[in-house]
C-alpha positions in Angstrom: 2.4 -21.1 16.1 4.9 -20.2 13.4 5.8 -16.6 12.6 3.8 -14.6 10.0 5.1 -14.2 6.5 6.9 -10.8 6.2 7.4 -8.3 3.5 11.0 -8.2 2.3 13.0 -5.5 4.0 14.0 -3.7 0.7 10.3 -3.3 -0.2 9.4 -2.1 3.3 12.1 0.5 3.1 11.0 1.7 -0.4 7.4 2.1 0.6 8.3 3.7 4.0 10.5 6.2 2.2 7.7 7.1 -0.3 5.0 7.5 2.4 7.1 9.2 5.1 8.2 11.9 2.6 4.6 13.1 2.7 3.5 15.7 5.3 2.2 14.5 8.7 2.3 10.8 7.8 2.4 8.3 10.7 2.9 4.5 10.7 0.8 2.0 12.6 2.0 -1.6 12.8 -0.2 -4.6 13.3 1.9 -7.4 14.7 -0.5 -10.1 13.6 0.2 -13.6 14.8 -1.7 -15.1 11.9 0.6 -17.3 9.7 -1.3 -16.5 6.5 -0.7 -12.7 6.8 2.2 -10.5 7.5 2.8 -7.8 9.9 0.7 -5.0 8.3 2.2 -1.5 8.1 -0.5 1.2 7.7 0.6 4.6 6.6 -1.9 7.1 7.9 -2.8 10.7 7.6 -4.6 11.9 10.7 -5.4 8.3 11.8 -6.9 7.3 8.4 -5.0 4.8 6.3 -4.0 5.8 2.7 -1.5 3.0 2.2 -1.3 -0.5 3.6 1.7 -2.8 3.1 1.1 -6.5 3.7 2.3 -9.8 2.4 0.5 -13.1 1.7 2.2 -16.5 1.4 2.3 -18.1 -2.1 2.0 -21.8 -2.6 5.8 -22.2 -2.3 5.8 -20.4 1.0 7.3 -17.2 -0.3 6.1 -13.7 0.6 3.9 -11.9 -1.9 4.0 -8.2 -1.0 0.8 -6.2 -1.6 0.2 -2.5 -1.4 -3.4 -1.4 -0.8 -4.1 2.2 -1.9 -7.0 4.5 -2.2 -8.0 5.5 -5.8 -10.6 7.7 -7.4 -13.4 5.7 -9.2 -11.9 6.6 -12.6 -8.3 5.7 -11.6 -9.5 2.4 -10.0 -11.4 1.5 -13.1 -8.4 2.3 -15.4 -6.0 0.2 -13.2 -8.4 -2.7 -12.9 -8.7 -2.7 -16.7 -4.9 -3.2 -17.0 -5.1 -6.3 -14.8 -1.9 -7.7 -13.3 -0.3 -6.3 -11.1 -3.5 -4.4 -10.1 -6.4 -6.1 -8.4 -9.7 -5.1 -6.7 -9.5 -4.9 -2.9 -12.0 -6.5 -0.6 -11.4 -3.6 1.8 -13.6 -1.2 -0.2 -14.6 0.1 -3.6 -12.3 3.1 -3.3 -9.2 0.9 -3.0 -6.8 -0.9 -5.3 -4.3 -3.7 -4.6 -0.9 -3.6 -6.3 1.3 -6.7 -6.4 4.9 -5.7 -5.8 7.5 -7.7 -7.7 11.0 -7.4 -9.1 9.4 -5.7 -12.1 7.5 -3.0 -10.1 7.6 0.4 -11.6 8.5 2.4 -8.6 7.8 5.8 -10.3 4.3 4.6 -10.9 4.0 3.4 -7.3 5.1 6.8 -6.1 2.4 8.5 -8.1 -0.2 6.1 -6.8 0.9 6.7 -3.2 0.7 10.4 -3.7 -2.8 10.2 -5.2 -4.0 8.0 -2.4 -2.6 10.5 0.1 -4.4 13.4 -1.7 -7.7 11.6 -1.4 -7.6 11.7 2.5 -5.3 14.6 3.3 -6.7 18.0 4.2 -6.3 20.7 1.5 -3.7 22.5 3.5 -1.4 19.4 3.5 -2.0 18.6 -0.2 -1.1 22.2 -1.0 2.3 21.5 0.3 2.8 18.9 -2.5 2.2 21.4 -5.3 
């Protein structure tokens, strides 16, 4: 069996830096052996995932990095109305998928990561962000 497709290291480092800057965040790694899916990195707050970084393989065999985040119903609706790079997630109605490319607005990704964290984090931890 061939190795799974992987998220490029520079993107992994950017997402890790954003997530691990938040209080009490831990990382879980799924070392999947499935060729169609990358090693998934789940960024958790108290064992609940607020951010998932994975990659899929495009038709040319290149990795397509995806970030799965939680979003409020209003935010999710607004992002889905924009379309590319935002997509609905099959993981749940409270999640959004963001395609990460060379054109990614990392300031916007930072805001989305923080909002996803706020949805799951206890109030005492979100208070540390203010």
